N, CA, C and O atoms as a GROMACS GRO file, in nm:
protein
  200
    1UNK      N    1  -1.798  -0.398   1.018
    1UNK     CA    2  -1.721  -0.303   0.934
    1UNK      C    3  -1.741  -0.151   0.989
    1UNK      O    4  -1.854  -0.104   0.997
    2UNK      N    5  -1.633  -0.082   1.024
    2UNK     CA    6  -1.640   0.053   1.068
    2UNK      C    7  -1.727   0.133   0.978
    2UNK      O    8  -1.736   0.103   0.859
    3UNK      N    9  -1.801   0.245   1.036
    3UNK     CA   10  -1.883   0.336   0.949
    3UNK      C   11  -1.810   0.397   0.824
    3UNK      O   12  -1.869   0.406   0.716
    4UNK      N   13  -1.688   0.436   0.841
    4UNK     CA   14  -1.616   0.504   0.738
    4UNK      C   15  -1.588   0.411   0.630
    4UNK      O   16  -1.598   0.449   0.513
    5UNK      N   17  -1.555   0.296   0.657
    5UNK     CA   18  -1.531   0.194   0.548
    5UNK      C   19  -1.661   0.148   0.485
    5UNK      O   20  -1.666   0.119   0.366
    6UNK      N   21  -1.761   0.142   0.563
    6UNK     CA   22  -1.900   0.126   0.512
    6UNK      C   23  -1.927   0.220   0.399
    6UNK      O   24  -1.958   0.180   0.287
    7UNK      N   25  -1.912   0.355   0.432
    7UNK     CA   26  -1.944   0.451   0.356
    7UNK      C   27  -1.857   0.460   0.217
    7UNK      O   28  -1.906   0.491   0.108
    8UNK      N   29  -1.724   0.429   0.240
    8UNK     CA   30  -1.639   0.402   0.126
    8UNK      C   31  -1.667   0.304   0.034
    8UNK      O   32  -1.662   0.324  -0.087
    9UNK      N   33  -1.701   0.183   0.093
    9UNK     CA   34  -1.751   0.078   0.004
    9UNK      C   35  -1.892   0.114  -0.068
    9UNK      O   36  -1.912   0.077  -0.183
   10UNK      N   37  -1.980   0.179  -0.001
   10UNK     CA   38  -2.114   0.221  -0.074
   10UNK      C   39  -2.078   0.297  -0.173
   10UNK      O   40  -2.134   0.269  -0.280
   11UNK      N   41  -1.988   0.404  -0.174
   11UNK     CA   42  -1.940   0.490  -0.289
   11UNK      C   43  -1.895   0.404  -0.394
   11UNK      O   44  -1.941   0.400  -0.508
   12UNK      N   45  -1.797   0.333  -0.347
   12UNK     CA   46  -1.723   0.241  -0.472
   12UNK      C   47  -1.830   0.162  -0.544
   12UNK      O   48  -1.829   0.152  -0.667
   13UNK      N   49  -1.925   0.106  -0.465
   13UNK     CA   50  -2.041   0.025  -0.522
   13UNK      C   51  -2.114   0.107  -0.624
   13UNK      O   52  -2.153   0.053  -0.727
   14UNK      N   53  -2.134   0.243  -0.602
   14UNK     CA   54  -2.209   0.320  -0.692
   14UNK      C   55  -2.116   0.347  -0.813
   14UNK      O   56  -2.159   0.414  -0.908
   15UNK      N   57  -1.996   0.301  -0.814
   15UNK     CA   58  -1.925   0.330  -0.933
   15UNK      C   59  -1.832   0.451  -0.927
   15UNK      O   60  -1.775   0.496  -1.026
   16UNK      N   61  -1.821   0.496  -0.819
   16UNK     CA   62  -1.727   0.619  -0.806
   16UNK      C   63  -1.576   0.573  -0.802
   16UNK      O   64  -1.542   0.461  -0.764
   17UNK      N   65  -1.491   0.670  -0.844
   17UNK     CA   66  -1.356   0.633  -0.854
   17UNK      C   67  -1.279   0.651  -0.717
   17UNK      O   68  -1.330   0.714  -0.625
   18UNK      N   69  -1.165   0.598  -0.709
   18UNK     CA   70  -1.081   0.602  -0.577
   18UNK      C   71  -1.069   0.763  -0.545
   18UNK      O   72  -1.100   0.803  -0.433
   19UNK      N   73  -1.031   0.839  -0.631
   19UNK     CA   74  -0.994   0.984  -0.605
   19UNK      C   75  -1.136   1.041  -0.552
   19UNK      O   76  -1.140   1.103  -0.446
   20UNK      N   77  -1.249   1.020  -0.626
   20UNK     CA   78  -1.366   1.070  -0.583
   20UNK      C   79  -1.424   1.034  -0.437
   20UNK      O   80  -1.487   1.109  -0.362
   21UNK      N   81  -1.390   0.913  -0.420
   21UNK     CA   82  -1.423   0.845  -0.280
   21UNK      C   83  -1.338   0.926  -0.175
   21UNK      O   84  -1.386   0.984  -0.078
   22UNK      N   85  -1.203   0.921  -0.209
   22UNK     CA   86  -1.112   0.964  -0.111
   22UNK      C   87  -1.158   1.118  -0.068
   22UNK      O   88  -1.165   1.150   0.051
   23UNK      N   89  -1.186   1.205  -0.172
   23UNK     CA   90  -1.220   1.342  -0.142
   23UNK      C   91  -1.350   1.347  -0.065
   23UNK      O   92  -1.363   1.437   0.018
   24UNK      N   93  -1.454   1.254  -0.084
   24UNK     CA   94  -1.578   1.268  -0.023
   24UNK      C   95  -1.556   1.228   0.123
   24UNK      O   96  -1.608   1.296   0.212
   25UNK      N   97  -1.472   1.109   0.154
   25UNK     CA   98  -1.469   1.070   0.290
   25UNK      C   99  -1.362   1.133   0.369
   25UNK      O  100  -1.356   1.112   0.491
   26UNK      N  101  -1.270   1.213   0.306
   26UNK     CA  102  -1.164   1.278   0.367
   26UNK      C  103  -1.039   1.201   0.396
   26UNK      O  104  -0.964   1.231   0.489
   27UNK      N  105  -1.020   1.096   0.309
   27UNK     CA  106  -0.891   1.001   0.342
   27UNK      C  107  -0.819   1.018   0.205
   27UNK      O  108  -0.878   1.040   0.099
   28UNK      N  109  -0.680   1.006   0.223
   28UNK     CA  110  -0.590   1.020   0.116
   28UNK      C  111  -0.609   0.907   0.025
   28UNK      O  112  -0.636   0.794   0.066
   29UNK      N  113  -0.592   0.941  -0.112
   29UNK     CA  114  -0.621   0.827  -0.208
   29UNK      C  115  -0.524   0.706  -0.199
   29UNK      O  116  -0.561   0.592  -0.228
   30UNK      N  117  -0.400   0.735  -0.158
   30UNK     CA  118  -0.305   0.626  -0.139
   30UNK      C  119  -0.361   0.538  -0.025
   30UNK      O  120  -0.371   0.417  -0.045
   31UNK      N  121  -0.396   0.588   0.084
   31UNK     CA  122  -0.459   0.519   0.182
   31UNK      C  123  -0.579   0.422   0.134
   31UNK      O  124  -0.589   0.302   0.158
   32UNK      N  125  -0.648   0.486   0.075
   32UNK     CA  126  -0.779   0.406   0.018
   32UNK      C  127  -0.734   0.298  -0.075
   32UNK      O  128  -0.792   0.190  -0.072
   33UNK      N  129  -0.637   0.318  -0.156
   33UNK     CA  130  -0.569   0.211  -0.240
   33UNK      C  131  -0.524   0.096  -0.162
   33UNK      O  132  -0.554  -0.020  -0.190
   34UNK      N  133  -0.446   0.132  -0.055
   34UNK     CA  134  -0.380   0.036   0.027
   34UNK      C  135  -0.494  -0.062   0.104
   34UNK      O  136  -0.474  -0.180   0.131
   35UNK      N  137  -0.601   0.001   0.131
   35UNK     CA  138  -0.708  -0.080   0.197
   35UNK      C  139  -0.780  -0.164   0.087
   35UNK      O  140  -0.823  -0.277   0.112
   36UNK      N  141  -0.791  -0.107  -0.035
   36UNK     CA  142  -0.853  -0.187  -0.148
   36UNK      C  143  -0.746  -0.308  -0.184
   36UNK      O  144  -0.784  -0.419  -0.222
   37UNK      N  145  -0.621  -0.277  -0.169
   37UNK     CA  146  -0.514  -0.368  -0.199
   37UNK      C  147  -0.509  -0.475  -0.095
   37UNK      O  148  -0.476  -0.589  -0.129
   38UNK      N  149  -0.538  -0.451   0.019
   38UNK     CA  150  -0.535  -0.539   0.138
   38UNK      C  151  -0.657  -0.631   0.136
   38UNK      O  152  -0.661  -0.727   0.213
   39UNK      N  153  -0.750  -0.608   0.056
   39UNK     CA  154  -0.874  -0.681   0.051
   39UNK      C  155  -0.984  -0.635   0.142
   39UNK      O  156  -1.086  -0.702   0.160
   40UNK      N  157  -0.960  -0.520   0.199
   40UNK     CA  158  -1.084  -0.481   0.292
   40UNK      C  159  -1.189  -0.413   0.240
   40UNK      O  160  -1.299  -0.408   0.294
   41UNK      N  161  -1.155  -0.350   0.119
   41UNK     CA  162  -1.259  -0.291   0.032
   41UNK      C  163  -1.246  -0.352  -0.113
   41UNK      O  164  -1.138  -0.394  -0.155
   42UNK      N  165  -1.355  -0.354  -0.183
   42UNK     CA  166  -1.351  -0.396  -0.320
   42UNK      C  167  -1.401  -0.276  -0.419
   42UNK      O  168  -1.505  -0.211  -0.410
   43UNK      N  169  -1.312  -0.267  -0.503
   43UNK     CA  170  -1.341  -0.167  -0.614
   43UNK      C  171  -1.343  -0.236  -0.761
   43UNK      O  172  -1.272  -0.331  -0.794
   44UNK      N  173  -1.430  -0.176  -0.836
   44UNK     CA  174  -1.436  -0.228  -0.982
   44UNK      C  175  -1.340  -0.148  -1.073
   44UNK      O  176  -1.330  -0.025  -1.065
   45UNK      N  177  -1.273  -0.220  -1.155
   45UNK     CA  178  -1.184  -0.132  -1.250
   45UNK      C  179  -1.275  -0.094  -1.351
   45UNK      O  180  -1.359  -0.169  -1.402
   46UNK      N  181  -1.254   0.036  -1.382
   46UNK     CA  182  -1.335   0.094  -1.498
   46UNK      C  183  -1.271   0.051  -1.640
   46UNK      O  184  -1.150   0.046  -1.659
   47UNK      N  185  -1.363   0.024  -1.733
   47UNK     CA  186  -1.327  -0.009  -1.862
   47UNK      C  187  -1.306   0.126  -1.941
   47UNK      O  188  -1.397   0.209  -1.941
   48UNK      N  189  -1.201   0.148  -2.001
   48UNK     CA  190  -1.181   0.277  -2.077
   48UNK      C  191  -1.241   0.259  -2.218
   48UNK      O  192  -1.213   0.157  -2.282
   49UNK      N  193  -1.319   0.352  -2.265
   49UNK     CA  194  -1.377   0.346  -2.391
   49UNK      C  195  -1.282   0.394  -2.499
   49UNK      O  196  -1.199   0.482  -2.479
   50UNK      N  197  -1.297   0.334  -2.608
   50UNK     CA  198  -1.194   0.376  -2.719
   50UNK      C  199  -1.275   0.422  -2.837
   50UNK      O  200  -1.219   0.461  -2.939
   0.00000   0.00000   0.00000
């Protein structure tokens, strides 16, 4: 796995959101969502508290 993708996955594993990760690694949020949608990265969906 390329280093940038490894860093993104590590941040997602820490529970950071897609916008937070995209800002930190310098990639557009839409690009990051496409990579997640293609199955190259895995993100957890946050549960909204009510």
